[in-house]
C-alpha angles and dihedrals in degrees: 000000000000124000089246091053091048091052092045091051091047092050090050091052092047091052092044092052091049092052090050092052092046092049091050094046093048098040098095095039091050092049098046103029118010103046096041088051093050091048091049090049092049089051091048090049093053093046099043103034109001116242116287099220120206123184112244110171141301123273121236091275090053100253115141119252120212131190127200108237090207106051103008098242114156125216130185114205118206097179101061 
């Protein structure tokens, strides 16, 4: 293995370990604070303004993906 490959592999492992620690540290906060707040915001956006959908891309199956430009909610539409 070359030195560049060794360094690249080490960098990958360092970043992977960091992601694992961050996921673990944020798990409870996300479950109890972040996700409930995002859900409430999405509901409020729909009720107060109506989502402003913007096409982003298609998923691997080919269904269109839309994002609300106001609150950031994502929706995949299978029926279009």
